[in-house]
C-alpha positions as CSV (number, residue, x, y, z in Angstrom):
1,M,-0.1,0.0,0.2
2,Y,0.9,3.8,-0.2
3,G,2.2,5.7,2.8
4,T,3.9,3.9,5.7
5,P,2.0,0.9,7.0
6,H,2.1,-0.2,10.5
7,T,4.2,-3.2,11.4
8,V,3.9,-5.7,14.0
9,S,6.6,-4.1,16.2
10,D,4.1,-1.0,16.4
11,V,1.2,-3.0,17.9
12,M,2.9,-6.0,19.7
13,T,3.0,-6.4,23.4
14,R,6.6,-6.4,24.4
15,T,6.3,-7.7,27.9
16,V,5.7,-11.3,27.4
17,V,6.1,-14.5,29.5
18,A,7.8,-17.5,28.1
19,V,9.1,-20.9,29.3
20,T,12.1,-22.8,28.6
21,D,12.1,-26.2,26.7
22,G,12.7,-27.8,30.2
23,A,10.1,-26.1,32.2
24,P,8.1,-28.8,34.1
25,F,4.4,-29.3,33.9
26,K,3.3,-27.5,36.9
27,E,5.5,-24.4,36.2
28,I,3.7,-24.0,33.0
29,V,0.4,-24.1,34.8
30,R,1.3,-21.7,37.3
31,A,2.7,-19.2,34.5
32,M,-0.5,-19.5,32.6
33,R,-2.8,-18.7,35.5
34,S,-0.6,-15.9,36.8
35,W,-0.4,-14.2,33.3
36,Q,-3.9,-15.0,32.6
37,V,-2.9,-16.4,29.1
38,S,-3.9,-19.5,27.3
39,A,-0.6,-20.1,25.7
40,L,3.3,-19.5,26.1
41,P,6.1,-19.3,23.7
42,V,9.1,-22.2,24.6
43,L,12.4,-20.7,24.3
44,D,15.8,-22.8,23.8
45,D,18.9,-21.6,25.8
46,A,19.6,-18.7,23.3
47,H,16.2,-17.3,23.8
48,R,14.8,-18.6,20.3
49,V,11.3,-19.6,20.0
50,V,11.1,-23.3,19.2
51,G,7.6,-24.0,19.8
52,V,4.3,-22.9,21.7
53,V,2.6,-24.8,24.7
54,S,-1.0,-24.2,25.0
55,E,-4.0,-25.1,27.3
56,A,-5.0,-27.7,24.7
57,D,-1.6,-29.4,24.9
58,L,-1.9,-29.4,28.8
59,L,-5.5,-31.0,28.9
60,P,-4.8,-34.4,27.9
61,K,-2.9,-34.9,31.2
62,E,-6.2,-34.5,33.2
63,E,-8.3,-36.4,30.3
64,F,-6.4,-39.7,30.6
65,R,-5.3,-39.3,34.3
66,D,-7.4,-42.2,35.6
67,E,-8.3,-44.0,32.2
68,D,-6.7,-47.0,30.7
69,P,-7.3,-46.4,27.0
70,D,-8.1,-49.3,24.9
71,A,-6.2,-50.4,21.7
72,H,-8.7,-48.2,19.3
73,T,-8.1,-45.0,21.4
74,R,-4.0,-45.6,21.6
75,L,-4.2,-46.0,17.9
76,R,-6.5,-42.8,17.4
77,R,-5.4,-40.5,20.0
78,S,-1.6,-41.3,20.1
79,P,-0.5,-37.7,20.0
80,D,-2.8,-36.8,22.9
81,L,-1.6,-40.0,24.8
82,A,1.9,-38.9,24.3
83,K,1.2,-35.4,25.7
84,A,-0.7,-36.9,28.7
85,A,2.7,-38.8,29.4
86,A,4.9,-35.7,29.0
87,R,6.6,-33.8,31.9
88,T,8.2,-30.7,30.3
89,A,7.3,-27.7,27.8
90,G,9.7,-29.4,25.2
91,E,7.7,-32.7,25.4
92,L,4.3,-30.8,25.3
93,M,4.9,-28.0,22.7
94,T,3.6,-27.8,19.3
95,A,6.9,-27.2,17.0
96,P,7.6,-25.4,14.9
97,A,5.8,-22.3,16.1
98,V,3.9,-20.3,13.9
99,T,5.9,-16.6,14.4
100,A,5.6,-13.2,12.9
101,R,8.7,-10.9,12.4
102,T,9.0,-7.6,13.7
103,G,8.9,-6.1,10.4
104,D,5.8,-7.9,9.2
105,T,2.9,-5.8,8.1
106,L,-0.4,-6.2,10.2
107,A,-1.8,-8.2,7.1
108,Q,1.0,-10.5,7.0
109,A,0.4,-11.4,10.7
110,A,-3.2,-11.5,10.4
111,R,-2.5,-14.2,7.3
112,A,-0.1,-16.2,9.5
113,M,-2.8,-16.4,12.2
114,A,-5.6,-17.3,9.7
115,R,-3.3,-20.1,8.1
116,G,-2.0,-21.5,11.5
117,G,-5.6,-21.4,13.4
118,V,-4.1,-19.4,16.3
119,K,-5.1,-16.4,18.2
120,R,-1.6,-14.9,18.8
121,L,1.9,-15.1,17.5
122,P,5.2,-15.0,19.2
123,V,7.2,-12.1,17.3
124,V,10.9,-12.7,16.8
125,D,13.6,-11.1,15.2
126,E,16.0,-12.3,12.3
127,S,17.5,-14.5,14.6
128,G,14.4,-16.2,15.8
129,V,14.9,-14.5,19.4
130,L,11.7,-13.6,21.2
131,Q,10.7,-9.7,20.9
132,G,7.0,-9.8,22.1
133,V,3.7,-11.3,21.3
134,V,0.7,-10.0,19.0
135,S,-2.8,-10.8,19.3
136,R,-6.0,-10.5,17.2
137,S,-6.8,-7.4,19.2
138,D,-3.4,-6.0,18.5
139,L,-4.1,-6.3,14.7
140,L,-7.5,-4.9,15.0
141,S,-6.3,-1.7,16.8
142,V,-5.7,0.2,13.3
143,F,-9.6,0.3,12.9
144,L,-9.4,2.7,15.9
145,R,-8.1,5.2,13.3
146,S,-10.4,8.5,12.8
147,D,-12.2,9.1,9.9
148,E,-10.4,12.2,9.4
149,D,-7.0,10.7,9.6
150,I,-8.1,8.2,6.8
151,A,-9.6,10.8,4.7
152,R,-6.2,12.8,4.6
153,E,-4.3,9.8,3.9
154,V,-6.3,8.7,0.8
155,R,-6.4,12.3,-0.5
156,R,-2.5,12.6,-0.1
157,E,-1.4,9.0,-1.0
158,V,-4.2,7.8,-3.6
159,V,-6.1,10.7,-5.2
160,A,-2.8,13.2,-5.5
161,T,-0.8,10.4,-6.9
162,L,-3.2,9.0,-9.4
163,F,-5.0,12.0,-10.4
164,P,-2.3,14.9,-10.4
165,G,-4.1,18.3,-11.4
166,Q,-7.4,16.8,-10.7
167,V,-7.4,16.5,-6.9
168,E,-10.2,19.4,-6.6
169,R,-12.4,17.3,-8.8
170,V,-12.3,14.1,-6.6
171,R,-14.3,14.1,-3.3
172,V,-13.3,11.8,-0.4
173,R,-15.6,11.1,2.4
174,V,-15.3,8.8,5.2
175,R,-17.9,7.6,7.7
176,E,-17.2,4.8,10.2
177,G,-14.2,3.7,8.1
178,V,-16.0,3.5,4.7
179,V,-14.6,5.6,2.2
180,R,-16.7,7.1,-0.6
181,L,-14.9,8.5,-3.7
182,T,-17.2,10.7,-5.9
183,G,-16.4,13.2,-8.8
184,R,-15.0,13.0,-12.3
185,V,-11.5,12.3,-13.7
186,R,-10.0,12.1,-17.1
187,D,-8.7,8.7,-17.2
188,T,-11.2,6.1,-16.1
189,T,-9.0,3.2,-16.3
190,L,-7.4,4.4,-13.0
191,V,-10.6,3.9,-11.0
192,P,-10.5,0.4,-10.1
193,V,-6.7,1.2,-9.1
194,A,-8.1,4.0,-6.9
195,A,-10.5,1.7,-5.4
196,R,-8.0,-1.0,-4.7
197,L,-5.3,1.3,-3.0
198,T,-8.0,3.1,-1.0
199,R,-9.4,-0.3,0.2
200,A,-5.6,-1.2,1.4
201,V,-5.3,2.1,3.4
202,E,-4.9,0.9,7.1
203,G,-8.4,1.4,9.0
204,V,-10.4,1.4,6.0
205,V,-13.6,-0.9,6.4
206,D,-14.8,-0.6,2.7
207,V,-14.9,1.6,-0.4
208,D,-17.9,2.8,-2.5
209,C,-16.2,4.0,-5.6
210,A,-18.3,6.4,-7.7
211,L,-15.8,8.1,-9.9
212,L,-16.9,9.0,-13.4
213,G,-15.4,9.9,-16.4
214,P,-15.5,13.4,-18.1
215,P,-19.1,14.4,-19.4
216,R,-20.1,13.6,-22.8
217,R,-20.3,16.5,-25.2
218,V,-22.6,17.1,-28.0
219,D,-20.9,17.3,-31.3
220,L,-20.2,20.7,-32.1
221,D,-18.6,20.3,-35.4
222,P,-19.7,22.8,-38.2
223,D,-22.3,21.7,-40.8
224,L,-20.8,19.9,-43.9
225,P,-20.6,22.2,-47.1
226,D,-23.3,21.6,-49.8
227,A,-22.9,18.7,-52.3
228,P,-21.5,20.2,-55.6
229,H,-24.2,20.7,-58.5
230,A,-24.1,20.5,-62.2
231,P,-23.4,23.8,-64.3
232,G,-26.8,25.6,-64.7
233,E,-28.4,23.6,-61.9
234,R,-29.7,25.6,-59.0
235,P,-29.0,24.3,-55.5
236,A,-31.8,22.5,-53.9
237,R,-33.6,24.6,-51.4
238,P,-33.9,23.3,-48.0
239,A,-37.5,21.8,-47.2
């Protein structure tokens, strides 16, 4: 998109709790309860994120605590049974972890969450070292941007760029994040581009693009001359 998009480092939470891969089961539970989170990044000795342990990884311990599973269950639920027998974060965690980089755009982080089916992502630097965590609510914070701020960016980064010299002809109105573009422009092939770039502006909920081309003009060419006539023949009089 045009302008300067927010990155994950702009919205992430920098104070984040994590556990080492050797952390015992009860320490994980205590950390989740104390910090009121449902998942924790798991780090190696160099503070690199190697996995994530969640409440879902811990629950098999309780589910199979007093049950002797039959052969069918052992075959069908073998991953859960392995977690039920696990004692440390390294044995419990889901790996590799789905992560975001500090320089990722919010759209990239949102796609990573959707693909991974997760609600939050550990944020790492180029070396994989933990820098913070970004959640769904963090990504949605861009929609708190004011309508006035959105309108200014659309005028500056979209309208002025695509339609130089025609800025006064294009009206930009924003209400509750919905942008409406109206007016006339010389090159209508740029109208879909304007709609797409406007939609890419952070905080935009939707775009109503009603830009039109220049008005049609009536043919003002002068009348054609009379047709030539034979010598001695008078021109026909108009009816």
